[in-house]
LUMNUSE-172441 format. One record per residue (C-alpha): x, y, z; residue number from 0; residue in one letter. Coordinates in pm, 1 decimal, decimal comma, padded with zeros to 6 digits. Example, Ala and Ser with C-alpha at 12.3 -4.5 7.8 and 13.67 -1.06 7.14 Angstrom:
! LUMNUSE-172441
<rec><x>01230,0</x><y>-00450,0</y><z>00780,0</z><k>0</k><r>A</r></rec>
<rec><x>01367,0</x><y>-00106,0</y><z>00714,0</z><k>1</k><r>S</r></rec>
This chain:
! LUMNUSE-172441
<rec><x>-00635,4</x><y>-06259,3</y><z>03718,9</z><k>0</k><r>M</r></rec>
<rec><x>-00575,7</x><y>-06502,3</y><z>04008,7</z><k>1</k><r>T</r></rec>
<rec><x>-00801,6</x><y>-06548,8</y><z>04312,9</z><k>2</k><r>Q</r></rec>
<rec><x>-00676,0</x><y>-06419,5</y><z>04639,4</z><k>3</k><r>A</r></rec>
<rec><x>-00567,4</x><y>-06667,9</y><z>04900,5</z><k>4</k><r>T</r></rec>
<rec><x>-00753,2</x><y>-06492,3</y><z>05178,1</z><k>5</k><r>L</r></rec>
<rec><x>-00443,1</x><y>-06544,4</y><z>05391,7</z><k>6</k><r>G</r></rec>
<rec><x>-00509,0</x><y>-06922,7</y><z>05422,8</z><k>7</k><r>L</r></rec>
<rec><x>-00191,7</x><y>-07128,1</y><z>05410,6</z><k>8</k><r>D</r></rec>
<rec><x>-00288,2</x><y>-07499,0</y><z>05404,3</z><k>9</k><r>W</r></rec>
<rec><x>00066,5</x><y>-07612,3</y><z>05333,7</z><k>10</k><r>T</r></rec>
<rec><x>00155,6</x><y>-07609,4</y><z>05706,9</z><k>11</k><r>N</r></rec>
<rec><x>-00152,0</x><y>-07775,4</y><z>05834,7</z><k>12</k><r>K</r></rec>
<rec><x>-00058,4</x><y>-08050,2</y><z>06089,0</z><k>13</k><r>R</r></rec>
<rec><x>-00198,1</x><y>-08360,1</y><z>05929,3</z><k>14</k><r>T</r></rec>
<rec><x>-00131,7</x><y>-08711,3</y><z>06045,9</z><k>15</k><r>R</r></rec>
<rec><x>00063,0</x><y>-08776,8</y><z>05726,7</z><k>16</k><r>K</r></rec>
<rec><x>00282,7</x><y>-08468,1</y><z>05779,3</z><k>17</k><r>R</r></rec>
<rec><x>00352,7</x><y>-08569,1</y><z>06140,7</z><k>18</k><r>E</r></rec>
<rec><x>00428,6</x><y>-08925,6</y><z>06041,7</z><k>19</k><r>F</r></rec>
<rec><x>00678,7</x><y>-08810,0</y><z>05771,5</z><k>20</k><r>L</r></rec>
<rec><x>00838,3</x><y>-08564,2</y><z>06012,5</z><k>21</k><r>E</r></rec>
<rec><x>00882,0</x><y>-08830,4</y><z>06275,4</z><k>22</k><r>E</r></rec>
<rec><x>01028,2</x><y>-09071,2</y><z>06008,1</z><k>23</k><r>M</r></rec>
<rec><x>01260,2</x><y>-08795,6</y><z>05906,5</z><k>24</k><r>G</r></rec>
<rec><x>01385,8</x><y>-08772,8</y><z>06262,9</z><k>25</k><r>R</r></rec>
<rec><x>01417,3</x><y>-09142,2</y><z>06355,6</z><k>26</k><r>V</r></rec>
<rec><x>01546,2</x><y>-09307,1</y><z>06042,3</z><k>27</k><r>V</r></rec>
<rec><x>01929,0</x><y>-09322,6</y><z>06036,3</z><k>28</k><r>P</r></rec>
<rec><x>01962,6</x><y>-09168,5</y><z>05688,9</z><k>29</k><r>W</r></rec>
<rec><x>02341,8</x><y>-09129,2</y><z>05691,7</z><k>30</k><r>A</r></rec>
<rec><x>02388,9</x><y>-09504,5</y><z>05782,0</z><k>31</k><r>A</r></rec>
<rec><x>02149,3</x><y>-09609,5</y><z>05505,0</z><k>32</k><r>L</r></rec>
<rec><x>02317,4</x><y>-09377,5</y><z>05253,2</z><k>33</k><r>V</r></rec>
<rec><x>02653,7</x><y>-09537,8</y><z>05345,7</z><k>34</k><r>A</r></rec>
<rec><x>02506,0</x><y>-09887,2</y><z>05295,6</z><k>35</k><r>L</r></rec>
<rec><x>02371,6</x><y>-09793,7</y><z>04950,8</z><k>36</k><r>I</r></rec>
<rec><x>02655,0</x><y>-09575,1</y><z>04818,2</z><k>37</k><r>E</r></rec>
<rec><x>02889,2</x><y>-09855,9</y><z>04707,5</z><k>38</k><r>P</r></rec>
<rec><x>02608,7</x><y>-10004,7</y><z>04496,1</z><k>39</k><r>H</r></rec>
<rec><x>02475,6</x><y>-09678,3</y><z>04339,4</z><k>40</k><r>S</r></rec>
<rec><x>02554,0</x><y>-09594,8</y><z>03978,9</z><k>41</k><r>A</r></rec>
<rec><x>02733,7</x><y>-09276,6</y><z>03915,7</z><k>42</k><r>R</r></rec>
<rec><x>02651,4</x><y>-09094,9</y><z>03591,1</z><k>43</k><r>A</r></rec>
<rec><x>02965,5</x><y>-08996,3</y><z>03388,1</z><k>44</k><r>K</r></rec>
<rec><x>02762,9</x><y>-08797,6</y><z>03131,4</z><k>45</k><r>T</r></rec>
<rec><x>02431,5</x><y>-08628,1</y><z>03123,3</z><k>46</k><r>G</r></rec>
<rec><x>02246,9</x><y>-08470,7</y><z>03411,3</z><k>47</k><r>R</r></rec>
<rec><x>02390,8</x><y>-08512,3</y><z>03762,9</z><k>48</k><r>P</r></rec>
<rec><x>02212,2</x><y>-08780,1</y><z>03969,6</z><k>49</k><r>P</r></rec>
<rec><x>01992,0</x><y>-08691,9</y><z>04253,9</z><k>50</k><r>F</r></rec>
<rec><x>02138,1</x><y>-08733,2</y><z>04599,9</z><k>51</k><r>P</r></rec>
<rec><x>02110,5</x><y>-09087,2</y><z>04741,1</z><k>52</k><r>I</r></rec>
<rec><x>01927,3</x><y>-08962,1</y><z>05049,6</z><k>53</k><r>E</r></rec>
<rec><x>01663,9</x><y>-08798,0</y><z>04829,4</z><k>54</k><r>T</r></rec>
<rec><x>01608,0</x><y>-09115,6</y><z>04630,3</z><k>55</k><r>M</r></rec>
<rec><x>01610,6</x><y>-09320,8</y><z>04949,8</z><k>56</k><r>L</r></rec>
<rec><x>01342,5</x><y>-09097,0</y><z>05095,3</z><k>57</k><r>R</r></rec>
<rec><x>01139,5</x><y>-09140,8</y><z>04777,4</z><k>58</k><r>I</r></rec>
<rec><x>01183,9</x><y>-09515,1</y><z>04799,7</z><k>59</k><r>H</r></rec>
<rec><x>01054,9</x><y>-09510,8</y><z>05160,0</z><k>60</k><r>F</r></rec>
<rec><x>00749,1</x><y>-09307,7</y><z>05067,0</z><k>61</k><r>M</r></rec>
<rec><x>00682,7</x><y>-09536,5</y><z>04771,3</z><k>62</k><r>Q</r></rec>
<rec><x>00675,4</x><y>-09837,4</y><z>04999,2</z><k>63</k><r>N</r></rec>
<rec><x>00484,0</x><y>-09676,0</y><z>05279,4</z><k>64</k><r>L</r></rec>
<rec><x>00210,2</x><y>-09535,6</y><z>05054,5</z><k>65</k><r>F</r></rec>
<rec><x>00224,5</x><y>-09821,5</y><z>04798,4</z><k>66</k><r>T</r></rec>
<rec><x>00300,5</x><y>-09609,5</y><z>04501,5</z><k>67</k><r>F</r></rec>
<rec><x>00425,2</x><y>-09751,9</y><z>04171,6</z><k>68</k><r>G</r></rec>
<rec><x>00706,0</x><y>-09568,3</y><z>03991,2</z><k>69</k><r>D</r></rec>
<rec><x>00470,6</x><y>-09364,6</y><z>03779,2</z><k>70</k><r>Q</r></rec>
<rec><x>00235,2</x><y>-09289,8</y><z>04071,5</z><k>71</k><r>A</r></rec>
<rec><x>00535,0</x><y>-09179,3</y><z>04282,6</z><k>72</k><r>M</r></rec>
<rec><x>00651,8</x><y>-08943,3</y><z>04006,9</z><k>73</k><r>E</r></rec>
<rec><x>00309,4</x><y>-08787,7</y><z>03986,1</z><k>74</k><r>E</r></rec>
<rec><x>00274,6</x><y>-08763,4</y><z>04368,6</z><k>75</k><r>A</r></rec>
<rec><x>00605,6</x><y>-08572,9</y><z>04377,0</z><k>76</k><r>L</r></rec>
<rec><x>00469,5</x><y>-08334,1</y><z>04121,8</z><k>77</k><r>I</r></rec>
<rec><x>00131,8</x><y>-08296,7</y><z>04287,3</z><k>78</k><r>D</r></rec>
<rec><x>00211,9</x><y>-08300,1</y><z>04660,5</z><k>79</k><r>T</r></rec>
<rec><x>00438,7</x><y>-08038,5</y><z>04825,2</z><k>80</k><r>P</r></rec>
<rec><x>00465,0</x><y>-08252,9</y><z>05145,6</z><k>81</k><r>L</r></rec>
<rec><x>00623,9</x><y>-08539,7</y><z>04949,3</z><k>82</k><r>Y</r></rec>
<rec><x>00877,7</x><y>-08299,5</y><z>04781,1</z><k>83</k><r>R</r></rec>
<rec><x>00956,3</x><y>-08153,7</y><z>05117,8</z><k>84</k><r>E</r></rec>
<rec><x>01017,2</x><y>-08495,0</y><z>05271,9</z><k>85</k><r>F</r></rec>
<rec><x>01237,0</x><y>-08593,3</y><z>04984,1</z><k>86</k><r>A</r></rec>
<rec><x>01428,1</x><y>-08268,3</y><z>05015,8</z><k>87</k><r>R</r></rec>
<rec><x>01357,8</x><y>-08166,3</y><z>04662,4</z><k>88</k><r>L</r></rec>
<rec><x>01374,6</x><y>-07793,7</y><z>04597,3</z><k>89</k><r>N</r></rec>
<rec><x>01032,6</x><y>-07646,2</y><z>04527,2</z><k>90</k><r>V</r></rec>
<rec><x>01175,5</x><y>-07442,5</y><z>04243,3</z><k>91</k><r>D</r></rec>
<rec><x>01378,4</x><y>-07730,3</y><z>04105,9</z><k>92</k><r>A</r></rec>
<rec><x>01398,0</x><y>-07747,5</y><z>03723,3</z><k>93</k><r>D</r></rec>
<rec><x>01350,3</x><y>-08129,5</y><z>03740,3</z><k>94</k><r>R</r></rec>
<rec><x>01196,6</x><y>-08399,3</y><z>03954,6</z><k>95</k><r>M</r></rec>
<rec><x>01288,2</x><y>-08770,2</y><z>03965,8</z><k>96</k><r>P</r></rec>
<rec><x>01082,0</x><y>-08938,3</y><z>03697,3</z><k>97</k><r>D</r></rec>
<rec><x>00949,7</x><y>-09296,7</y><z>03698,1</z><k>98</k><r>A</r></rec>
<rec><x>01261,2</x><y>-09435,2</y><z>03527,5</z><k>99</k><r>I</r></rec>
<rec><x>01495,6</x><y>-09260,1</y><z>03771,9</z><k>100</k><r>T</r></rec>
<rec><x>01297,1</x><y>-09407,8</y><z>04065,7</z><k>101</k><r>I</r></rec>
<rec><x>01305,4</x><y>-09754,3</y><z>03895,6</z><k>102</k><r>L</r></rec>
<rec><x>01683,4</x><y>-09726,3</y><z>03836,3</z><k>103</k><r>R</r></rec>
<rec><x>01740,3</x><y>-09647,7</y><z>04202,3</z><k>104</k><r>F</r></rec>
<rec><x>01528,9</x><y>-09939,0</y><z>04322,0</z><k>105</k><r>R</r></rec>
<rec><x>01687,7</x><y>-10212,4</y><z>04098,6</z><k>106</k><r>H</r></rec>
<rec><x>02034,0</x><y>-10212,8</y><z>04260,0</z><k>107</k><r>P</r></rec>
<rec><x>01864,2</x><y>-10224,5</y><z>04601,6</z><k>108</k><r>L</r></rec>
<rec><x>01684,5</x><y>-10535,1</y><z>04496,6</z><k>109</k><r>E</r></rec>
<rec><x>01973,7</x><y>-10685,7</y><z>04305,9</z><k>110</k><r>R</r></rec>
<rec><x>02212,2</x><y>-10654,9</y><z>04607,4</z><k>111</k><r>H</r></rec>
<rec><x>01957,8</x><y>-10754,6</y><z>04870,9</z><k>112</k><r>G</r></rec>
<rec><x>01982,4</x><y>-10415,8</y><z>05044,5</z><k>113</k><r>L</r></rec>
<rec><x>01620,5</x><y>-10400,9</y><z>05162,3</z><k>114</k><r>A</r></rec>
<rec><x>01681,3</x><y>-10651,3</y><z>05441,9</z><k>115</k><r>L</r></rec>
<rec><x>02006,9</x><y>-10479,7</y><z>05540,9</z><k>116</k><r>Q</r></rec>
<rec><x>01828,9</x><y>-10137,7</y><z>05543,2</z><k>117</k><r>M</r></rec>
<rec><x>01549,1</x><y>-10288,3</y><z>05758,9</z><k>118</k><r>F</r></rec>
<rec><x>01808,3</x><y>-10436,1</y><z>06001,0</z><k>119</k><r>A</r></rec>
<rec><x>01990,2</x><y>-10106,7</y><z>06018,6</z><k>120</k><r>T</r></rec>
<rec><x>01668,7</x><y>-09916,1</y><z>06110,9</z><k>121</k><r>V</r></rec>
<rec><x>01570,4</x><y>-10182,7</y><z>06369,0</z><k>122</k><r>N</r></rec>
<rec><x>01920,5</x><y>-10174,0</y><z>06519,7</z><k>123</k><r>E</r></rec>
<rec><x>01913,1</x><y>-09792,9</y><z>06542,8</z><k>124</k><r>F</r></rec>
<rec><x>01563,7</x><y>-09784,6</y><z>06698,9</z><k>125</k><r>L</r></rec>
<rec><x>01650,2</x><y>-10057,2</y><z>06949,3</z><k>126</k><r>A</r></rec>
<rec><x>01969,0</x><y>-09883,8</y><z>07057,9</z><k>127</k><r>G</r></rec>
């Protein structure tokens, strides 16, 4: 037997973190950043299909904003509906990005110096 919720839905409470992530979702030029990263992203030829670049990019942003390591980010995605929502992960998804997937997304960004280019793209967009 499960306990009744009493009609309380805490998932939509307007917290500062929720408002911050919603604002970030609106102001960051996701399409421009995806276009910047796409030529450097690995495409799997076998196995499971990769997660969308924008999803992984959103996870990368959260990881940097909230100072999560790869394992901590994986666990935060599992534990926190707000983070899954921001990353545009389906609540009923049969899989979530694990620490290795997050690591493998970050390495090409570092190897190709894309962090500075992403920063410049965001600043340019916000200034314009």
